[in-house]
Backbone as CSV, one residue per row, in Angstrom:
resi,resn,N_x,N_y,N_z,CA_x,CA_y,CA_z,C_x,C_y,C_z
1,MET,0.764,-1.199,-0.001,-0.099,0.106,0.143,0.894,1.254,0.066
2,VAL,0.619,2.122,-0.929,1.246,3.362,-0.940,1.547,4.198,0.247
3,ALA,0.359,4.290,1.028,0.466,5.115,2.287,1.415,4.499,3.366
4,GLU,1.420,3.202,3.199,2.326,2.448,4.300,3.724,2.651,3.970
5,ARG,4.142,2.667,2.637,5.343,2.774,2.225,5.817,4.109,2.591
6,ARG,4.844,5.249,2.298,5.259,6.548,2.615,5.396,6.990,3.990
7,LEU,4.728,6.139,4.888,4.751,6.500,6.353,5.916,5.778,6.986
8,ARG,6.528,4.852,6.260,7.657,4.062,6.967,8.894,5.120,7.302
9,GLY,9.376,4.863,8.507,10.509,5.676,8.933,10.322,6.327,10.255
10,GLU,11.060,7.443,10.396,11.155,8.074,11.876,10.581,9.357,11.783
11,TRP,9.432,9.656,12.733,8.888,11.051,12.703,8.888,11.495,14.055
12,GLU,8.828,12.901,14.170,8.791,13.583,15.442,7.705,14.543,15.413
13,THR,6.987,14.687,16.654,6.005,15.902,16.719,6.736,17.223,16.674
14,GLU,5.862,18.321,16.013,6.301,19.552,16.195,6.179,20.089,17.533
15,ALA,5.126,19.771,18.083,4.659,20.198,19.265,5.600,19.631,20.598
16,THR,5.545,20.406,21.709,6.257,19.852,22.859,5.225,19.471,23.928
17,PRO,5.207,18.269,24.626,6.397,17.536,24.662,6.588,16.661,23.313
18,LYS,7.834,16.585,22.816,8.271,15.781,21.446,7.788,14.348,21.642
19,ARG,7.424,13.789,20.747,7.067,12.452,20.568,7.818,11.789,19.469
20,THR,8.338,10.782,19.340,9.083,9.988,18.272,8.578,8.825,18.056
21,LEU,8.055,8.742,16.663,7.378,7.585,16.139,8.268,6.879,15.164
22,ASN,8.584,5.613,15.292,9.291,4.862,14.337,8.338,3.798,13.776
23,LEU,8.159,3.899,12.499,7.379,2.943,11.675,8.216,2.117,10.969
24,PHE,8.307,0.694,11.346,9.305,-0.100,10.634,8.524,-0.895,9.439
25,ALA,9.623,-1.323,8.545,9.033,-2.128,7.468,8.310,-3.446,7.765
26,ASP,8.685,-3.985,8.948,8.195,-5.293,9.364,6.693,-5.181,9.999
27,GLY,6.241,-3.988,9.955,4.819,-3.781,10.462,4.760,-3.511,12.012
28,THR,5.977,-3.257,12.514,6.027,-2.872,14.072,6.341,-1.464,14.196
29,TYR,6.132,-0.847,15.356,6.321,0.558,15.646,6.830,0.938,17.046
30,SER,7.325,1.803,17.264,8.046,2.353,18.469,7.611,3.811,18.633
31,LEU,7.040,4.122,19.921,6.549,5.440,20.191,7.123,5.794,21.487
32,ARG,7.924,6.936,21.429,8.673,7.381,22.613,8.599,8.808,22.950
33,LEU,8.297,9.269,24.126,8.187,10.468,24.532,9.597,11.057,24.846
34,SER,9.836,12.400,24.659,11.035,13.125,24.957,10.732,14.513,25.403
35,GLY,11.570,15.053,26.127,11.404,16.472,26.714,11.594,16.302,28.245
36,LYS,11.593,17.564,28.751,11.920,17.489,30.378,11.029,16.501,31.177
37,GLY,11.684,15.667,31.880,10.987,14.727,32.605,10.450,13.507,31.907
38,LEU,9.809,13.791,30.727,9.072,12.795,29.946,10.072,11.773,29.293
39,GLY,11.206,12.315,28.779,12.292,11.523,28.359,12.764,10.541,29.342
40,PHE,12.966,10.845,30.552,13.354,10.136,31.493,12.358,8.827,31.817
41,VAL,11.046,9.225,32.045,10.104,8.251,32.027,10.010,7.229,31.059
42,SER,10.091,7.792,29.907,10.046,6.968,28.530,11.383,5.967,28.662
43,ASP,12.502,6.525,29.027,13.714,5.740,29.229,13.530,4.630,30.106
44,VAL,12.821,4.899,31.332,12.676,3.932,32.325,11.725,2.885,31.990
45,LEU,10.450,3.202,31.382,9.472,2.398,30.944,9.723,1.782,29.746
46,GLY,10.700,2.272,29.015,10.780,1.881,27.578,9.817,2.412,26.637
47,PRO,10.002,2.466,25.451,9.032,2.981,24.347,7.809,2.136,24.334
48,GLU,6.793,2.685,23.930,5.626,1.909,23.530,5.827,1.172,22.119
49,LYS,5.502,-0.100,22.219,5.756,-0.884,20.927,4.438,-1.640,20.670
50,GLY,4.268,-2.008,19.389,3.223,-2.700,18.805,3.456,-2.947,17.310
51,ALA,2.140,-3.166,16.873,2.212,-3.377,15.296,1.248,-2.361,14.695
52,TRP,1.619,-1.885,13.479,0.995,-0.839,12.796,0.364,-1.132,11.432
53,HIS,-0.486,-0.414,10.889,-0.781,-0.661,9.372,-1.744,0.490,9.179
54,VAL,-2.021,0.750,7.807,-2.889,1.713,7.316,-4.231,1.159,6.971
55,GLY,-5.379,1.722,7.381,-6.596,1.124,7.076,-7.761,2.337,7.009
56,ASP,-8.482,2.324,5.981,-9.485,3.339,5.981,-8.910,4.803,6.099
57,ASN,-7.768,5.148,5.445,-7.072,6.472,5.474,-6.793,6.604,7.030
58,ALA,-6.354,5.958,7.712,-5.893,6.128,9.073,-4.669,5.201,9.395
59,LEU,-3.853,5.737,10.153,-2.653,5.073,10.910,-3.209,4.318,12.021
60,VAL,-3.097,2.976,12.047,-3.675,2.135,13.014,-2.620,1.503,13.808
61,LEU,-2.431,1.774,15.026,-1.517,1.320,16.144,-2.126,0.418,17.040
62,VAL,-1.582,-0.912,17.207,-2.196,-1.934,17.931,-1.089,-2.336,18.913
63,ARG,-1.402,-2.312,20.140,-0.553,-2.750,21.172,-1.310,-3.489,22.230
64,HIS,-0.426,-4.383,23.010,-0.926,-5.054,24.037,-0.317,-4.427,25.477
65,ASP,-1.333,-4.373,26.382,-0.801,-3.803,27.793,-0.346,-4.959,28.570
66,GLU,0.162,-4.768,29.811,0.770,-5.855,30.539,-0.092,-6.913,30.981
67,GLY,-1.331,-6.701,30.999,-2.326,-7.537,31.128,-2.543,-8.565,29.894
68,GLY,-2.080,-8.099,28.819,-2.399,-8.906,27.509,-3.645,-8.308,26.699
69,ALA,-4.329,-7.173,27.410,-5.452,-6.690,26.570,-4.947,-5.875,25.468
70,GLU,-5.693,-5.931,24.270,-5.188,-5.258,23.216,-5.914,-3.862,23.042
71,GLU,-4.904,-2.774,22.712,-5.422,-1.536,22.619,-5.113,-1.127,21.234
72,THR,-6.253,-0.482,20.596,-6.009,-0.073,19.129,-6.488,1.514,19.084
73,ARG,-5.492,2.156,18.481,-5.784,3.660,18.259,-5.723,3.870,16.636
74,ARG,-6.642,4.772,16.325,-6.782,5.007,14.886,-6.482,6.556,14.805
75,TRP,-5.474,6.829,13.870,-5.066,8.435,13.726,-5.387,8.677,12.265
76,PRO,-6.454,9.364,11.981,-6.856,9.760,10.693,-5.528,10.422,10.006
77,ILE,-5.228,10.005,8.603,-4.163,10.697,8.035,-4.705,11.923,7.182
78,ASN,-4.667,13.036,7.870,-5.062,14.289,7.385,-4.219,14.844,6.177
79,GLU,-2.858,14.689,6.282,-1.972,14.978,5.173,-0.810,14.072,5.177
80,LEU,-0.145,13.845,4.036,0.828,12.952,4.013,1.803,13.409,2.808
81,ARG,2.873,14.078,3.260,3.799,14.558,2.238,5.359,13.800,2.498
82,PRO,6.104,13.953,1.631,7.433,13.341,1.858,8.226,13.660,3.123
83,THR,8.023,15.008,3.493,8.707,15.264,4.812,7.869,15.695,5.856
84,GLU,6.491,15.676,5.735,5.654,15.849,6.895,4.443,15.216,6.878
85,ALA,3.717,14.962,7.866,2.385,14.433,7.966,1.449,14.948,9.128
86,VAL,0.260,14.970,8.825,-0.606,15.520,9.864,-1.518,14.174,10.274
87,LEU,-1.335,13.716,11.385,-1.883,12.600,11.892,-2.986,12.788,12.928
88,ALA,-4.254,12.619,12.862,-5.143,12.966,13.808,-5.026,14.469,14.377
89,GLY,-4.804,15.162,13.317,-4.703,16.697,13.596,-3.433,17.120,14.067
90,GLU,-2.382,16.307,14.223,-1.184,16.738,14.851,0.016,16.519,13.667
91,ARG,0.768,17.741,13.577,1.887,17.612,12.621,2.981,16.931,13.148
92,TRP,3.601,15.975,12.232,4.753,15.207,12.563,5.894,15.507,11.465
93,ILE,6.970,15.640,11.668,8.184,15.859,10.672,8.923,14.775,10.651
94,ARG,9.271,14.428,9.219,10.146,13.274,9.147,11.546,13.293,9.559
95,VAL,12.100,12.472,10.283,13.554,12.573,10.669,14.318,11.746,9.865
96,ALA,13.831,10.646,9.516,14.578,9.784,8.749,13.656,8.621,8.048
97,ARG,14.044,8.288,6.829,13.223,7.233,6.042,13.857,5.918,6.273
98,LYS,13.056,4.891,6.507,13.554,3.558,6.688,12.828,2.640,5.844
99,GLY,13.675,1.727,5.437,13.008,0.369,4.727,11.984,0.692,3.705
């Protein structure tokens, strides 16, 4: 799918606190918080990890919590350009393209 190929890579939010989202070619993702205090918390707990795909013009993130329950989030793809994307109304800037 074209949108999935275009989304692969590393993205950061423009807004603070900054979040970093890595969308890997194997269909997994890593979401990390950074910024004062939050970066430390993210380092201690580790990044959020799970699986991702694109469906119905939305980025779908699926993860399992400690109890094994599945949590699914749908972020509508409002804009998708080579160097930036707007997901669920929030602007993300491409840091690096992967796979």
